[in-house]
C-alpha positions as protocol buffer text, in pm:
chain_id: "A"
residue {
  index: 1
  type: UNK
  ca { x: 10206 y: 9523 z: 9671 }
}
residue {
  index: 2
  type: UNK
  ca { x: 9931 y: 9360 z: 9461 }
}
residue {
  index: 3
  type: UNK
  ca { x: 9578 y: 9521 z: 9429 }
}
residue {
  index: 4
  type: UNK
  ca { x: 9406 y: 9268 z: 9673 }
}
residue {
  index: 5
  type: UNK
  ca { x: 9683 y: 9360 z: 9942 }
}
residue {
  index: 6
  type: UNK
  ca { x: 9627 y: 9743 z: 9879 }
}
residue {
  index: 7
  type: UNK
  ca { x: 9247 y: 9706 z: 9855 }
}
residue {
  index: 8
  type: UNK
  ca { x: 9223 y: 9515 z: 10193 }
}
residue {
  index: 9
  type: UNK
  ca { x: 9477 y: 9749 z: 10362 }
}
residue {
  index: 10
  type: UNK
  ca { x: 9304 y: 10025 z: 10270 }
}
residue {
  index: 11
  type: UNK
  ca { x: 8955 y: 9891 z: 10409 }
}
residue {
  index: 12
  type: UNK
  ca { x: 9116 y: 9796 z: 10714 }
}
residue {
  index: 13
  type: UNK
  ca { x: 9261 y: 10155 z: 10781 }
}
residue {
  index: 14
  type: UNK
  ca { x: 8896 y: 10265 z: 10726 }
}
residue {
  index: 15
  type: UNK
  ca { x: 8769 y: 10051 z: 10959 }
}
residue {
  index: 16
  type: UNK
  ca { x: 9048 y: 10162 z: 11199 }
}
residue {
  index: 17
  type: UNK
  ca { x: 8943 y: 10493 z: 11130 }
}
residue {
  index: 18
  type: UNK
  ca { x: 8568 y: 10418 z: 11205 }
}
residue {
  index: 19
  type: UNK
  ca { x: 8650 y: 10236 z: 11521 }
}
residue {
  index: 20
  type: UNK
  ca { x: 8799 y: 10588 z: 11697 }
}
residue {
  index: 21
  type: UNK
  ca { x: 8418 y: 10678 z: 11672 }
}
residue {
  index: 22
  type: UNK
  ca { x: 8344 y: 10660 z: 12058 }
}
residue {
  index: 23
  type: UNK
  ca { x: 8120 y: 10329 z: 12148 }
}
residue {
  index: 24
  type: UNK
  ca { x: 7766 y: 10488 z: 12235 }
}
residue {
  index: 25
  type: UNK
  ca { x: 7769 y: 10718 z: 11990 }
}
residue {
  index: 26
  type: UNK
  ca { x: 7844 y: 10509 z: 11658 }
}
residue {
  index: 27
  type: UNK
  ca { x: 7543 y: 10328 z: 11582 }
}
residue {
  index: 28
  type: UNK
  ca { x: 7689 y: 10144 z: 11263 }
}
residue {
  index: 29
  type: UNK
  ca { x: 8006 y: 10136 z: 11052 }
}
residue {
  index: 30
  type: UNK
  ca { x: 8010 y: 10024 z: 10698 }
}
residue {
  index: 31
  type: UNK
  ca { x: 8300 y: 10015 z: 10465 }
}
residue {
  index: 32
  type: UNK
  ca { x: 8201 y: 9968 z: 10093 }
}
residue {
  index: 33
  type: UNK
  ca { x: 8330 y: 9647 z: 9920 }
}
residue {
  index: 34
  type: UNK
  ca { x: 8328 y: 9803 z: 9571 }
}
residue {
  index: 35
  type: UNK
  ca { x: 8576 y: 10111 z: 9482 }
}
residue {
  index: 36
  type: UNK
  ca { x: 8697 y: 10283 z: 9187 }
}
residue {
  index: 37
  type: UNK
  ca { x: 9054 y: 10256 z: 9042 }
}
residue {
  index: 38
  type: UNK
  ca { x: 9211 y: 10586 z: 8959 }
}
residue {
  index: 39
  type: UNK
  ca { x: 9542 y: 10634 z: 8746 }
}
residue {
  index: 40
  type: UNK
  ca { x: 9839 y: 10728 z: 8982 }
}
residue {
  index: 41
  type: UNK
  ca { x: 10056 y: 10995 z: 8861 }
}
residue {
  index: 42
  type: UNK
  ca { x: 10366 y: 10825 z: 8943 }
}
residue {
  index: 43
  type: UNK
  ca { x: 10493 y: 10519 z: 8717 }
}
residue {
  index: 44
  type: UNK
  ca { x: 10612 y: 10204 z: 8756 }
}
residue {
  index: 45
  type: UNK
  ca { x: 11001 y: 10108 z: 8760 }
}
residue {
  index: 46
  type: UNK
  ca { x: 10976 y: 10004 z: 8382 }
}
residue {
  index: 47
  type: UNK
  ca { x: 10729 y: 10307 z: 8324 }
}
residue {
  index: 48
  type: UNK
  ca { x: 10418 y: 10126 z: 8380 }
}
residue {
  index: 49
  type: UNK
  ca { x: 10124 y: 10297 z: 8450 }
}
residue {
  index: 50
  type: UNK
  ca { x: 10001 y: 10241 z: 8828 }
}
residue {
  index: 51
  type: UNK
  ca { x: 9646 y: 10275 z: 8986 }
}
residue {
  index: 52
  type: UNK
  ca { x: 9497 y: 10323 z: 9307 }
}
residue {
  index: 53
  type: UNK
  ca { x: 9201 y: 10154 z: 9448 }
}
residue {
  index: 54
  type: UNK
  ca { x: 8974 y: 10426 z: 9611 }
}
residue {
  index: 55
  type: UNK
  ca { x: 8667 y: 10317 z: 9850 }
}
residue {
  index: 56
  type: UNK
  ca { x: 8468 y: 10505 z: 10127 }
}
residue {
  index: 57
  type: UNK
  ca { x: 8296 y: 10407 z: 10459 }
}
residue {
  index: 58
  type: UNK
  ca { x: 8016 y: 10535 z: 10624 }
}
residue {
  index: 59
  type: UNK
  ca { x: 7974 y: 10552 z: 11025 }
}
residue {
  index: 60
  type: UNK
  ca { x: 7593 y: 10641 z: 11144 }
}
residue {
  index: 61
  type: UNK
  ca { x: 7616 y: 10852 z: 11437 }
}
residue {
  index: 62
  type: UNK
  ca { x: 7365 y: 10861 z: 11737 }
}
residue {
  index: 63
  type: UNK
  ca { x: 7079 y: 11147 z: 11600 }
}
residue {
  index: 64
  type: UNK
  ca { x: 7195 y: 11522 z: 11737 }
}
residue {
  index: 65
  type: UNK
  ca { x: 7571 y: 11388 z: 11766 }
}
residue {
  index: 66
  type: UNK
  ca { x: 7852 y: 11661 z: 11712 }
}
residue {
  index: 67
  type: UNK
  ca { x: 8033 y: 11503 z: 11438 }
}
residue {
  index: 68
  type: UNK
  ca { x: 8274 y: 11808 z: 11432 }
}
residue {
  index: 69
  type: UNK
  ca { x: 8337 y: 11695 z: 11778 }
}
residue {
  index: 70
  type: UNK
  ca { x: 8417 y: 11375 z: 11688 }
}
residue {
  index: 71
  type: UNK
  ca { x: 8606 y: 11409 z: 11388 }
}
residue {
  index: 72
  type: UNK
  ca { x: 8824 y: 11646 z: 11592 }
}
residue {
  index: 73
  type: UNK
  ca { x: 8884 y: 11343 z: 11832 }
}
residue {
  index: 74
  type: UNK
  ca { x: 8978 y: 11119 z: 11517 }
}
residue {
  index: 75
  type: UNK
  ca { x: 9261 y: 11396 z: 11445 }
}
residue {
  index: 76
  type: UNK
  ca { x: 9351 y: 11402 z: 11770 }
}
residue {
  index: 77
  type: UNK
  ca { x: 9448 y: 10998 z: 11785 }
}
residue {
  index: 78
  type: UNK
  ca { x: 9592 y: 11006 z: 11456 }
}
residue {
  index: 79
  type: UNK
  ca { x: 9843 y: 11324 z: 11545 }
}
residue {
  index: 80
  type: UNK
  ca { x: 9948 y: 11116 z: 11842 }
}
residue {
  index: 81
  type: UNK
  ca { x: 10021 y: 10808 z: 11636 }
}
residue {
  index: 82
  type: UNK
  ca { x: 10214 y: 11055 z: 11385 }
}
residue {
  index: 83
  type: UNK
  ca { x: 10017 y: 11055 z: 11095 }
}
residue {
  index: 84
  type: UNK
  ca { x: 10048 y: 11334 z: 10856 }
}
residue {
  index: 85
  type: UNK
  ca { x: 9714 y: 11542 z: 10946 }
}
residue {
  index: 86
  type: UNK
  ca { x: 9573 y: 11820 z: 10739 }
}
residue {
  index: 87
  type: UNK
  ca { x: 9276 y: 12022 z: 10811 }
}
residue {
  index: 88
  type: UNK
  ca { x: 9003 y: 12209 z: 10608 }
}
residue {
  index: 89
  type: UNK
  ca { x: 8657 y: 12290 z: 10547 }
}
residue {
  index: 90
  type: UNK
  ca { x: 8440 y: 12079 z: 10284 }
}
residue {
  index: 91
  type: UNK
  ca { x: 8235 y: 12312 z: 10011 }
}
residue {
  index: 92
  type: UNK
  ca { x: 7932 y: 12258 z: 10228 }
}
residue {
  index: 93
  type: UNK
  ca { x: 8177 y: 12386 z: 10537 }
}
residue {
  index: 94
  type: UNK
  ca { x: 8185 y: 12063 z: 10735 }
}
residue {
  index: 95
  type: UNK
  ca { x: 8529 y: 12016 z: 10889 }
}
residue {
  index: 96
  type: UNK
  ca { x: 8760 y: 11792 z: 10735 }
}
residue {
  index: 97
  type: UNK
  ca { x: 9077 y: 11620 z: 10809 }
}
residue {
  index: 98
  type: UNK
  ca { x: 9280 y: 11431 z: 10545 }
}
residue {
  index: 99
  type: UNK
  ca { x: 9528 y: 11199 z: 10680 }
}
residue {
  index: 100
  type: UNK
  ca { x: 9870 y: 11036 z: 10550 }
}
residue {
  index: 101
  type: UNK
  ca { x: 10023 y: 10711 z: 10740 }
}
residue {
  index: 102
  type: UNK
  ca { x: 10373 y: 10780 z: 10849 }
}
residue {
  index: 103
  type: UNK
  ca { x: 10625 y: 10635 z: 10554 }
}
residue {
  index: 104
  type: UNK
  ca { x: 10341 y: 10576 z: 10292 }
}
residue {
  index: 105
  type: UNK
  ca { x: 10145 y: 10738 z: 10033 }
}
residue {
  index: 106
  type: UNK
  ca { x: 9799 y: 10631 z: 10086 }
}
residue {
  index: 107
  type: UNK
  ca { x: 9542 y: 10901 z: 10244 }
}
residue {
  index: 108
  type: UNK
  ca { x: 9246 y: 10921 z: 10406 }
}
residue {
  index: 109
  type: UNK
  ca { x: 8968 y: 11182 z: 10440 }
}
residue {
  index: 110
  type: UNK
  ca { x: 8702 y: 11204 z: 10719 }
}
residue {
  index: 111
  type: UNK
  ca { x: 8412 y: 11439 z: 10715 }
}
residue {
  index: 112
  type: UNK
  ca { x: 8046 y: 11497 z: 10809 }
}
residue {
  index: 113
  type: UNK
  ca { x: 7848 y: 11266 z: 10568 }
}
residue {
  index: 114
  type: UNK
  ca { x: 7437 y: 11300 z: 10578 }
}
residue {
  index: 115
  type: UNK
  ca { x: 7279 y: 11387 z: 10850 }
}
residue {
  index: 116
  type: UNK
  ca { x: 7420 y: 11214 z: 11122 }
}
residue {
  index: 117
  type: UNK
  ca { x: 7675 y: 11055 z: 10951 }
}
residue {
  index: 118
  type: UNK
  ca { x: 8060 y: 11035 z: 10909 }
}
residue {
  index: 119
  type: UNK
  ca { x: 8219 y: 10972 z: 10587 }
}
residue {
  index: 120
  type: UNK
  ca { x: 8552 y: 10830 z: 10529 }
}
residue {
  index: 121
  type: UNK
  ca { x: 8720 y: 10772 z: 10198 }
}
residue {
  index: 122
  type: UNK
  ca { x: 9018 y: 10619 z: 10150 }
}
residue {
  index: 123
  type: UNK
  ca { x: 9324 y: 10625 z: 9854 }
}
residue {
  index: 124
  type: UNK
  ca { x: 9565 y: 10314 z: 9841 }
}
residue {
  index: 125
  type: UNK
  ca { x: 9884 y: 10324 z: 9748 }
}
residue {
  index: 126
  type: UNK
  ca { x: 9943 y: 10311 z: 9418 }
}
residue {
  index: 127
  type: UNK
  ca { x: 9997 y: 9923 z: 9235 }
}
residue {
  index: 128
  type: UNK
  ca { x: 10080 y: 9779 z: 8912 }
}
residue {
  index: 129
  type: UNK
  ca { x: 9776 y: 9594 z: 8757 }
}
residue {
  index: 130
  type: UNK
  ca { x: 9798 y: 9254 z: 8621 }
}
residue {
  index: 131
  type: UNK
  ca { x: 9857 y: 9247 z: 8264 }
}
residue {
  index: 132
  type: UNK
  ca { x: 9546 y: 9266 z: 8045 }
}
residue {
  index: 133
  type: UNK
  ca { x: 9325 y: 9404 z: 8300 }
}
residue {
  index: 134
  type: UNK
  ca { x: 9104 y: 9711 z: 8194 }
}
residue {
  index: 135
  type: UNK
  ca { x: 9081 y: 9952 z: 8462 }
}
residue {
  index: 136
  type: UNK
  ca { x: 8756 y: 10088 z: 8404 }
}
residue {
  index: 137
  type: UNK
  ca { x: 8419 y: 9995 z: 8348 }
}
residue {
  index: 138
  type: UNK
  ca { x: 8309 y: 9675 z: 8550 }
}
residue {
  index: 139
  type: UNK
  ca { x: 8667 y: 9623 z: 8661 }
}
residue {
  index: 140
  type: UNK
  ca { x: 8610 y: 9726 z: 9000 }
}
residue {
  index: 141
  type: UNK
  ca { x: 8329 y: 9514 z: 9030 }
}
residue {
  index: 142
  type: UNK
  ca { x: 8491 y: 9187 z: 8882 }
}
residue {
  index: 143
  type: UNK
  ca { x: 8781 y: 9206 z: 9107 }
}
residue {
  index: 144
  type: UNK
  ca { x: 8566 y: 9241 z: 9403 }
}
residue {
  index: 145
  type: UNK
  ca { x: 8441 y: 8850 z: 9414 }
}
């Protein structure tokens, strides 16, 4: 897939995850349009360097919401649809899940963000950049337009 397709697929999945936050609890969900490119630990079929698009989303919830309970609900939903789900605690001690869709190498982390927020981070599958593109600097911003 192209970088455009991988970015769009990753952002769509982050929107889907955000939609799992119950109505009446979710105030706002924002998927950031810009992201960052990271090198992958695998090479293309001809040994080319592959990259992954990484982005984030934030769901603002009603003040005082139990974000851990909400994240556990997200976890339950994705376990039911056969995602691989790992659980741990963030450095700050917040409940955190990492999910991988079946048959894919993309990945999503869901955890508590700032006060009354749930943060979603997503990594696309690896892709080959168009020849001549530099994967740093303003590259990720230039591709957003």
